[in-house]
N, C-alpha and C positions, 0 to 999 in steps of 0.2 A: 855324210857317207854317201859317195855317187851311186847312183842307181842306174841300171841299163836294162834294155831288151835286145833281144838277137833276132832278127829276121830271117827266115830260111824259107825255102819252097823250091821248085823246079823251074826250068828254064821258061819265062814267058808267062807264068801266073799272075802277075799284076804285083810284085812286091813295092816295088817303087812308086806306084800310084796309090798303094794303099798307104805305106809309110809318109808319102807327102799330104796327103789328105787326113790322116788319122792325126800325125802331130799337129798339123797346123789346127785340128779342131779340138784337140784335148790338152794342149801342152803350150800356148800361146804365152802363158806368163811363167813359163821354166826356159831356164838357158840350157838348151838343147845342143848337142853335137852330134854328128851324123860319120858313121865310118863306113864307107862303100866299097865293095870289093867287087869290080867286073872282071871275070875271066876271060883274057884275051889281051890284045896291044892297045886298043883304045877304050877307055870307059865313060860311055856316052851317059850312063846314068847319073854319075859324079857331078857331069855338067846340066841335068836337070835339076838336081838337088841345090846346087850352087845358087840357083836363082832364087830358090826359097829359103835358105838358111845361112847364116854367116859364115859357118866353119864347117868344112867338109873335108875330111880326108880321104883321098881315095887311092887305092892300091892296083895297079893292075899288073898285066904280065904273069897272073899266077892265082895261087888259090891261097886265102888266109887261112884256111884250116891244115894246111901241109907246107907247102914249101915256104911260105912267107910268114909262118906263125912269129918267127923272132920280128921281123919287119913290123907286123900287126902290133906286138906289143910296145914295141918303140915307139909307135906311132901314137898308140894310146895315151902312153905315159907323156909325149909331147903336147897333146889335146889338154890333159889333166894339168900339167904343170903351166901352160899359158893362157888357157881359157876358163880354167876350174869351172865346168860345166857341172850342172844338177842331175843331168839325165844324158846318158851315150846310146844312140841306137846303131846297132850294127847290121847292116843290109849285107848279107853274103852271096857269093856267085851262086847261082843255079845249080852249078856243077859241085858243090860242095855239101859236107855234112856239118851240122851246127856244133856238136859236142865239144870237139877242141876249142872252138872259140868260148864255149861256155867256160871251160877250164882256164884257159887264158886270162879271161876277165876276173875269175875268183882270185887268180895268182895275183893278178894285180890290186886286189882289193876292193873290188867293186862288185856291188851287189847285184847278181842277175835276176830282174823282176819276171822275167819270163823269156821262154824260147819260142816264138811264133813262126807256125809253118803255115805258109798260105798256100791253100788248096785252090785250083781252077774248077771250079763245080762245073762247067761247060766241057771242059777236055779233061776231064780226070782219065778217062780209058784210053786214051792215046800216050800215056807216059805211066800208069800205075804200076807198070810191070818192071821198071827201069830199079836198078838196086839203090841208086843213090837217092831216088824219090820215096822209095819206101824207109830208109836210114833218116831220111830228114823228116818223116811224119815220125817215126819210132824214137827220134832224139829230139823232140819237142814235147811241149807241156801245155801249150795254148795252139788248138787247131782250127784257123781261121778258114771257112769254106767261103771264097772270093766267088765274085759274078753270079752273085745269086738270082740278079734280075734277069738272066739268060737261060735259067731252066724252071721248070714246073716246082711246084711243091713235092709231087710225088719224086720228081727225079732228084730232087734235092735230098729228099729222105734216104733214097738209094744211095745217094752219093756220101752220105752221113755214114751210113752203115758201112760201107765200102772202106771208108777212112777209120772207122773205128776197129775195122778187123785188121786193117795194116798195123794200126798201133798196138793194138794187143800183141799180135805176131812178133812185131820189130822193137815194141818197146826197150829201150836201152837199160841194160844192167849192171851192176858193179861187176866185174869179173873175179873179184874175189869171194863175195857172198851170193852172188845170182840174184840177188835181189834190185827190183827196179831203181833208177837214180831218183826218177819222179814217180814218188807215189800216186799222186792226183794227176790229172789233164783234164781238160774245159774243152768243147766243142761249141766254137762261136760260128757269126757270120759275119760278112762284109757285102753290104750293098754300094756298088759303084766306087770300091775301094774303101768306104767309111765303115771302120770295124764297131762293133759295139760297145759301148763305154764301160760295160762290167769288166771287160779286160782289162782295163788299166787303172779301176777303184781301188784305195786303198794305198796310193805310191805316196806314204808319209813322208816327210823329214824328220828329224829328230826334234827339232824345237815345235812342231806340230804335234808330236806325241806327248810332249811335256805340257802343251797346253790343253791338251784333253784330260791328262792326268791331273792337273791344276782343278778344272772345273768343268767336270761332265754331267749332264743329265741324260737319261737315254730316252728317246723318242719312240714309241711304241708303233709298228709299222703295220699298214694296212696290206690287205693281200695283193694290191696292185703294185707293192714295192717289192719285187723279188729278190733284189740286190740289197742286203741289208749289212749294217755294221754294229756290232756289239763290243762294249768296252768292260772288262771286268780287270777289278784291282786284286794286287797278291798280298797276301798278309807277311808281316815281317818274319824273318828267321828260317826262311824256306832256304833249300839248297839247290845248287846247279841240276842235280838228278830229279829233283821236283819239277822244274822247269821242261826238261828234258822228257820226262814221262807224260806232261801234258801234251808237247809238240809231235809226241809218237802216237798219241791218241785223238789226231784231228782226224774229225768224219769227213767224208768226200764233199760235204755240202759247203765246206770252209775252205776257200783257196789261197786266204792270205792270211797272216799274222802277224802283226807289228808290235812291238812293246819297247820298253825299256825295263829292266827287272833287277833287282838287288838280292844279292843270294849270300848266303852266310861265308861259302867256300871260294868267292872269288873277290879280290879287293876292291874292285872296281865295277860299277853296274855297268849291265850287260843290254846292248841293243839286240833285240830280236827279229829277226827277216826269216819269214816261212813262207814261201812262195810256191805251190802246188806240189808239197812233199819235200821240197829243198829247203834245207835248215841251214842258216848261217848266224854267227855271234860275234859281234865287236865289242870291246870295252872302251866305255865312256868314264872319263876322267870326273867330270862334276854333272851333278844330276840331283837336284834338290827334291823333288817330286816323287810323290808315292810310284811303286813299281805297278804297271800296268800292260796289260793286253789288248789289243784290238784284234777282233775277229772279222773278216770280210767274207762274203761267201752269199748263196743264194737260198734265201728263205730258212736262215740259220738260226731265228730264235731257240727253237727247242733244244737243238744241238748244243748250242753253248748253254743252255740250263743243265742239260745233261752232264756235260762238262764240270760246270760247277756242282754240281752235286757228287761226282765223281773225285773230285779234288775239292776237298775242304777249304783251303788255301786262297780258292778263286771266289771273287766275291761280287756279283754284279749290284751296279746302283740301281735305285728304287725305279721302277717305270711311270712315265709320266703319259697321259694321253694326249695326240695332236690335237689341237685346238680347230 
């Protein structure tokens, strides 16, 4: 399954710098494709990125969230067919909203790991009243405060509170149910364009999940390890509804769940992908290992134990202390 991130944010907030720095830092061992949308006649950002990455699709003279939605999807299909990337990053125009792109990627069977909105911590006041900027924040589940080196700690805290207020007010909702599309979100930061690593933790491929299911021993975490990962095995004979109930009860401290589960009422094993409240399932024809869920989040040990107590078909392996 191809995984993806959407990078959004207002004009001039530093999306391209963040993308180039972060992907080089954390995804050097992955086959990455970049889709860049530049609103206007000439897309300069695409030229910058082409010096860093081998495959860049650039769509100019419009906005991929509206007029060029069909061209966007056909371009992504071309990338998938020609280059078979492991991860796709979509950098949107500063004048577009991210949610239609989120839907397009899902329609193509691509797992959206996160919608990242880059916020200019130094200049938020100059554009925070713009409606597009508000809906960019509201339509994202990872809010990255950029240019933090240009503001004081007090100023940064004030920006964070303003961003949270905008997120709560403009949080995108399902028009049928009025429930938020993303149940959870996280506020992170970037210094000189480099995002904190935890934003990308837990981007597992199916073979990596299978490897953990085959032989996993849980390391206890010290207080210095705020971002942790816990593995739970699932008993045989469970149903799809059992798995769904677990995912409906994920606490806010857990922002990703990856896994492969076998349920009695679906013929094939299911690949589970939960990212900040958004859930998707894909069938997997061949899988010989035990059913497994990997929980990723911030200081989650107690919350995972609580989940296992609530759902008796979830079993944690024995802890062993770090040496």
